[in-house]
C-alpha positions in Angstrom: 100.6 83.3 133.1 98.6 85.8 135.1 96.9 88.3 132.9 97.6 91.8 134.2 98.7 95.1 132.8 102.4 94.4 133.5 102.5 91.1 131.7 100.5 92.5 128.8 102.9 95.4 128.5 105.9 93.1 128.7 104.5 90.9 125.9 103.7 93.9 123.7 107.2 95.3 124.1 108.5 91.9 123.1 106.3 91.8 120.0 107.3 95.4 119.1 111.0 94.6 119.5 110.6 91.5 117.2 108.8 93.6 114.6 111.3 96.4 114.8 114.3 94.1 114.5 112.9 92.4 111.4 112.0 95.7 109.9 115.5 97.1 110.4 117.2 94.0 109.1 115.0 93.5 106.0 116.5 93.9 102.6 114.7 96.4 100.4 115.5 98.3 97.2 112.9 101.0 97.0 115.2 103.7 98.3 117.5 103.0 95.3 114.9 103.7 92.6 112.5 106.2 94.2 112.7 109.6 95.7 110.9 110.0 99.0 108.4 112.8 99.1 106.8 113.7 102.5 103.1 114.2 102.2 101.1 116.6 104.4 97.6 116.1 102.9 95.3 113.4 101.5 97.1 113.7 98.1 100.0 115.6 96.5 100.2 117.3 93.1 103.4 117.1 91.1 103.1 120.1 88.7 106.8 120.5 88.6 107.5 117.1 87.0 109.1 117.6 83.6 110.8 120.9 84.4 114.6 120.9 84.2 115.9 124.3 85.5 119.3 124.2 83.7 121.7 127.1 84.0 122.1 129.7 81.2 124.4 132.6 80.6 122.9 135.6 82.3 122.4 138.2 79.6 119.9 140.9 80.3 117.1 140.1 82.8 116.6 136.7 84.4 114.4 134.3 82.3 111.7 132.9 84.6 110.4 129.5 83.8 106.9 128.9 85.3 106.2 125.5 86.7 103.6 123.9 84.4 100.5 122.5 86.0 100.5 118.9 84.6 97.7 118.0 87.0 99.5 114.8 88.1 98.4 113.8 91.6 99.3 110.9 93.8 96.6 110.0 96.5 97.7 108.4 99.7 96.3 105.0 100.5 96.0 103.2 103.9 97.5 99.7 104.4 97.3 97.4 107.4 98.1 93.9 108.7 96.6 92.6 111.9 97.1 89.6 114.2 94.8 88.4 116.9 96.0 86.5 120.0 93.4 84.9 122.2 93.4 85.5 126.0 93.8 81.7 126.5 97.1 81.7 124.5 98.4 84.3 126.9 97.2 82.6 130.0 98.8 79.3 128.8 102.1 81.0 128.1 101.8 80.3 124.4 102.5 83.8 123.1 106.1 82.9 122.3 105.0 80.8 119.4 103.7 83.9 117.7 107.1 85.6 117.6 107.9 84.5 114.0 104.6 86.0 112.8 105.6 89.4 114.2 109.0 89.1 112.6 107.3 88.4 109.3 105.0 91.4 109.8 108.1 93.6 110.3 109.7 92.1 107.2 106.6 92.6 105.1 106.3 96.2 106.2 109.9 96.8 105.2 109.5 95.4 101.6 106.0 96.7 101.1 107.3 99.8 99.2 109.2 97.4 96.9 105.9 95.6 96.0 104.2 98.9 95.0 107.1 100.4 93.2 108.2 97.4 91.1 104.6 96.8 90.3 104.6 100.3 88.7 107.5 99.3 86.5 105.7 96.2 85.5 102.6 98.0 84.3 104.5 101.1 83.0 103.7 100.4 79.4 99.9 100.7 80.0 99.7 103.3 82.8 99.8 107.1 82.4 102.4 109.4 83.9 102.6 113.2 84.3 102.7 114.1 80.5 99.6 112.1 79.7 101.4 109.3 78.0 102.2 105.8 79.3 105.2 105.9 81.5 107.0 103.6 78.9 105.8 104.9 75.5 107.0 105.7 72.0 105.6 109.2 71.8 106.5 111.3 74.8 106.3 115.0 73.8 109.7 116.7 73.9 111.8 119.2 71.9 115.0 118.7 69.9 118.2 120.8 69.9 116.5 123.4 67.7 113.6 123.8 70.0 111.2 122.0 67.6 108.5 119.7 69.0 109.3 116.0 68.7 108.3 112.7 70.2 110.6 110.5 72.2 110.5 106.8 73.0 111.7 105.1 76.2 110.7 101.6 75.2 112.5 99.6 72.6 109.6 97.5 71.2 106.1 98.0 72.5 105.0 94.8 70.7 107.9 92.8 71.9 107.1 89.5 73.5 110.4 88.9 75.5 110.5 89.2 79.3 110.7 93.0 80.1 113.8 94.6 81.8 114.4 98.1 82.9 117.3 100.5 82.8 117.2 103.5 85.2 119.2 106.6 86.1 119.0 106.8 89.9 122.1 109.0 90.4 120.2 112.2 91.2 117.8 113.5 93.8 115.0 113.3 91.3 114.4 109.7 90.4 112.2 107.7 88.0 109.7 106.7 90.7 108.1 108.5 93.7 107.6 107.1 97.2 105.0 109.3 98.9 104.9 109.0 102.7 102.0 110.5 104.7 102.2 108.2 107.8 105.0 105.8 108.1 104.6 102.1 109.1 103.6 102.0 112.8 103.2 99.0 115.1 99.9 99.3 117.2 98.0 97.2 119.7 94.7 96.8 121.5 95.0 94.8 124.7 93.2 96.8 127.4 90.6 94.7 129.3 88.1 97.5 128.9 88.3 97.7 125.2 85.1 96.6 123.4 86.9 94.1 121.2 88.9 92.5 124.0 85.8 92.3 126.2 83.5 90.8 123.5 86.0 88.5 121.7 88.5 87.7 124.5 91.2 88.5 122.0 94.1 91.0 121.8 95.0 92.7 118.5 98.4 93.7 117.2 99.0 95.2 113.8 100.8 97.7 111.6 99.3 100.5 109.6 100.6 103.1 107.1 99.3 105.9 104.8 101.6 105.9 101.7 101.6 105.4 98.0 103.9 105.0 95.0 103.8 106.9 91.7 105.7 107.7 88.5 108.4 110.3 88.5 110.3 111.3 85.3 109.9 109.0 82.4 113.2 110.3 81.0 115.1 108.4 83.8 113.7 105.0 82.9 113.8 102.7 79.8 112.0 99.4 79.2 113.4 96.6 77.1 110.9 94.1 75.6 113.1 92.6 72.8 115.4 90.5 75.0 118.3 91.5 77.2 121.5 91.4 75.2 124.7 93.4 74.9 123.2 95.1 71.9 119.8 96.0 73.4 121.5 97.1 76.6 123.9 99.4 74.7 121.0 100.8 72.6 119.0 101.6 75.8 121.9 103.4 77.3 122.5 105.5 74.2 118.8 106.4 73.9 118.6 107.6 77.5 121.8 109.6 77.3 120.2 111.4 74.3 117.1 112.5 76.2 116.5 116.2 76.4 114.6 118.4 78.8 111.9 121.0 78.4 114.3 123.6 77.0 115.8 121.2 74.4 119.1 120.7 76.3 120.6 117.3 77.0 119.7 116.1 80.4 123.1 114.5 80.9 121.6 111.2 82.1 123.9 108.3 83.3 122.0 105.0 83.4 123.3 103.2 86.5 120.6 100.6 87.5 119.6 97.5 85.6 116.4 96.1 87.0 115.4 92.5 86.1 113.1 89.7 87.1 114.8 86.5 88.4 114.6 84.9 85.0 117.0 87.5 83.5 119.5 87.6 86.4 122.0 85.5 84.5 121.8 87.7 81.4 122.1 90.8 83.5 125.2 89.5 85.2 126.8 88.5 81.9 126.3 92.0 80.5 127.5 94.2 83.4 129.6 91.9 85.6 131.5 89.5 83.3 135.1 90.2 82.3 134.6 89.0 78.7 131.9 89.9 76.2 129.8 87.6 74.1 132.4 87.6 71.3 135.3 86.8 73.7 136.8 90.2 73.8 136.8 92.6 76.8 133.3 93.4 78.1 132.8 97.1 77.3 129.7 97.2 79.6 131.4 95.8 82.7 130.6 97.9 85.8 128.3 100.3 83.9 125.2 99.5 86.1 124.2 98.0 89.4 121.8 95.0 89.2 118.6 94.7 91.1 116.8 91.4 90.8 113.2 91.8 91.9 110.8 88.8 92.4 108.0 91.3 92.2 108.7 91.5 88.4 108.3 87.8 87.9 
């Protein structure tokens, strides 16, 4: 093939189309468990986390609740993936063999948020969140119905040795995890003959870049099980979450609706929330109470 601007542009458009098609068709779950927060700076502070502005009867003046400065910040990170194609491969009309790699690049860009977000769940019992406790912990500071300070647990057994599983409430705009987006995934290229890299290396570069990051949202909307996934532990987790209270001591009204498991617990998860009959042979009282997400990133 003759190397000229037209042929290079044609090849780039083909690679970009392959990338975009794979990105659009890729299956990802991150938007089910995380709220998207547009970022306009190097990092973003989330001082409002932990505030639940519930309605009250208006008696006298309004009661203004100041947003507490928790000092919780998520810093954007840069990510990239780059492929190099030699000028000889173009000249010999071999660039078609690289099409699967551009498809894979598009797929990897689509599922990259999954990798970061599910990794956060996996290390949640040893990583701090906005209130200074581990995201999954036994002593999150809270208040009871009388307004007295108490501690609350969103993990069933910190010392448990069974494979962890996670129950989430993702039914609201605020979700248990945060996907922070400064610059979305973008397909780029360097193929101008006058470019230093092309001139020195005789190679064209194609790649994707993004500035994003993942972080913890509200611990109240997530629960970790480490003592096995059974009907009993699943029911206990649901009951615990539905009893969580906000900063004013009022029930949050949570409705756990997402059961997240690694592949090794998929069968258990399906038995609990999809089967018609329970373990004892009677009707399955938990049928349809949650959607299942099976994530290889939790393996």
